[in-house]
VEXLUM-402701 format. One line per 5 residues: number of its first residue (from 1); for each residue x, y, z of C-alpha. Coordinates in nm, 2 decimals, m for minus. Layout:
NUM) X Y Z ~ ...
// end
This chain:
1) 0.00 0.00 0.00 ~ 0.14 0.35 m0.10 ~ 0.21 0.59 0.19 ~ m0.04 0.87 0.19 ~ 0.06 1.23 0.12
6) m0.03 1.32 0.47 ~ 0.22 1.04 0.61 ~ 0.51 1.17 0.39 ~ 0.48 1.54 0.45 ~ 0.64 1.74 0.72
11) 0.43 1.99 0.92 ~ 0.49 2.30 1.14 ~ 0.45 2.22 1.52 ~ 0.16 2.39 1.69 ~ 0.22 2.73 1.86
16) 0.24 2.56 2.20 ~ 0.49 2.31 2.07 ~ 0.70 2.59 1.92 ~ 0.68 2.79 2.25 ~ 0.78 2.49 2.47
21) 1.14 2.48 2.58 ~ 1.24 2.12 2.55 ~ 1.61 2.20 2.64 ~ 1.62 2.48 2.89 ~ 2.00 2.47 2.94
26) 2.04 2.56 2.57 ~ 2.03 2.94 2.53 ~ 1.95 2.95 2.16 ~ 1.70 2.78 1.95 ~ 1.85 2.49 1.77
31) 1.60 2.46 1.49 ~ 1.35 2.75 1.46 ~ 1.21 2.62 1.13 ~ 1.18 2.25 1.25 ~ 0.90 2.03 1.09
36) 0.74 1.72 1.25 ~ 0.60 1.41 1.10 ~ 0.23 1.32 1.07 ~ 0.27 1.08 1.36 ~ 0.43 1.36 1.58
41) 0.14 1.59 1.49 ~ m0.13 1.33 1.58 ~ 0.05 1.28 1.91 ~ 0.05 1.67 1.96 ~ m0.32 1.68 1.87
46) m0.39 1.40 2.13 ~ m0.19 1.59 2.40 ~ m0.36 1.92 2.33 ~ m0.71 1.74 2.33 ~ m0.62 1.60 2.68
51) m0.52 1.93 2.81 ~ m0.84 2.10 2.66 ~ m1.07 1.83 2.81 ~ m0.90 1.85 3.15 ~ m0.94 2.23 3.17
56) m1.26 2.36 3.33 ~ m1.45 2.66 3.18 ~ m1.53 2.89 3.46 ~ m1.82 3.07 3.29 ~ m2.17 2.94 3.29
61) m2.38 2.85 2.98 ~ m2.60 3.14 3.06 ~ m2.31 3.40 3.00 ~ m2.26 3.25 2.65 ~ m2.62 3.27 2.57
66) m2.61 3.64 2.65 ~ m2.28 3.70 2.47 ~ m2.27 3.43 2.20 ~ m1.95 3.56 2.03 ~ m1.76 3.50 2.36
71) m1.83 3.13 2.30 ~ m1.55 3.14 2.02 ~ m1.30 3.31 2.27 ~ m1.05 3.18 2.53 ~ m1.34 3.26 2.78
76) m1.50 2.92 2.68 ~ m1.18 2.72 2.69 ~ m1.22 2.39 2.87 ~ m1.51 2.16 2.96 ~ m1.82 2.27 3.15
81) m1.91 2.13 3.49 ~ m2.09 1.78 3.49 ~ m2.17 1.78 3.86 ~ m2.50 1.62 3.92 ~ m2.48 1.42 3.59
86) m2.48 1.05 3.60 ~ m2.27 0.84 3.37 ~ m2.55 0.57 3.40 ~ m2.81 0.80 3.26 ~ m2.83 0.79 2.88
91) m2.95 1.16 2.86 ~ m2.66 1.28 3.07 ~ m2.41 1.07 2.87 ~ m2.55 1.23 2.55 ~ m2.51 1.57 2.70
96) m2.14 1.51 2.78 ~ m2.08 1.39 2.43 ~ m2.23 1.69 2.26 ~ m2.04 1.92 2.50 ~ m1.72 1.73 2.40
101) m1.80 1.78 2.03 ~ m1.87 2.15 2.08 ~ m1.56 2.22 2.30 ~ m1.33 2.04 2.05 ~ m1.49 2.20 1.74
106) m1.43 2.55 1.89 ~ m1.09 2.51 2.04 ~ m0.89 2.25 1.83 ~ m0.87 2.42 1.49 ~ m0.67 2.12 1.33
111) m0.99 1.90 1.37 ~ m1.30 1.94 1.16 ~ m1.62 1.72 1.14 ~ m1.58 1.62 1.51 ~ m1.80 1.33 1.62
116) m1.80 1.15 1.96 ~ m1.90 0.80 1.98 ~ m1.95 0.62 2.31 ~ m1.77 0.29 2.34 ~ m1.95 0.03 2.55
121) m1.75 m0.08 2.85 ~ m1.90 m0.40 2.99 ~ m1.65 m0.41 3.27 ~ m1.79 m0.10 3.45 ~ m2.06 0.16 3.44
126) m1.89 0.44 3.62 ~ m1.63 0.51 3.35 ~ m1.71 0.68 3.01 ~ m1.51 0.54 2.73 ~ m1.56 0.71 2.39
131) m1.38 0.77 2.06 ~ m1.33 1.10 1.89 ~ m1.36 1.08 1.52 ~ m1.25 1.38 1.32 ~ m1.08 1.50 1.01
136) m0.72 1.63 1.08 ~ m0.64 1.93 0.87 ~ m0.28 1.98 0.79 ~ m0.21 2.16 0.45 ~ m0.14 2.02 0.20
141) m0.36 1.72 0.32 ~ m0.62 1.61 0.55 ~ m0.68 1.27 0.71 ~ m0.95 1.10 0.91 ~ m0.82 1.04 1.27
146) m0.94 0.88 1.58 ~ m0.86 0.93 1.94 ~ m0.95 0.71 2.23 ~ m1.06 0.88 2.55 ~ m1.16 0.78 2.89
151) m1.34 0.99 3.15 ~ m1.25 0.88 3.51 ~ m1.55 0.99 3.71 ~ m1.39 1.02 4.05 ~ m1.15 1.28 3.93
156) m1.34 1.40 3.62 ~ m1.01 1.37 3.43 ~ m0.99 1.26 3.07 ~ m0.71 1.04 2.93 ~ m0.66 1.08 2.55
161) m0.45 0.88 2.31 ~ m0.43 0.80 1.94 ~ m0.65 0.52 1.85 ~ m0.50 0.19 1.72 ~ m0.77 0.20 1.45
166) m0.62 0.22 1.10 ~ m0.67 0.54 0.93 ~ m0.85 0.57 0.60 ~ m0.65 0.69 0.30 ~ m0.58 1.06 0.29
171) m0.79 1.32 0.12 ~ m0.60 1.58 m0.08
// end
């Protein structure tokens, strides 16, 4: 099978990746124009998704209803509060999934067509396992990607990783 255009190309790291000092003892930038591989980009997206989902938005939904443009700003960064919601309740699980989709769509510009799918976990009912399906946009190509995520209810922390599912051929 031929390697996709997406897999062959090199990409510019995200702003946060470029600002991170991976070698604080070095006083100058070793490679200001460095490029990363498609796999490194997917790992970066997974890491940024985990940071986004583990951040909490301090503003209530009522504020965003009054000021809808603020929903697109840093004011809405992070997840809303799910206190009082039950992972055993299908309506509450659906609400959490739609909130995840909305948050990712607003704050992760590299992903489009974000869809969250619950994954049944027969071992336990008090954990929410889901898959994030999206289209990763990285010019000159785009590629369907999948990330596995798990919500730990005791801490309300998410763990996000690249899915082991094979990706479909790139779209150019």
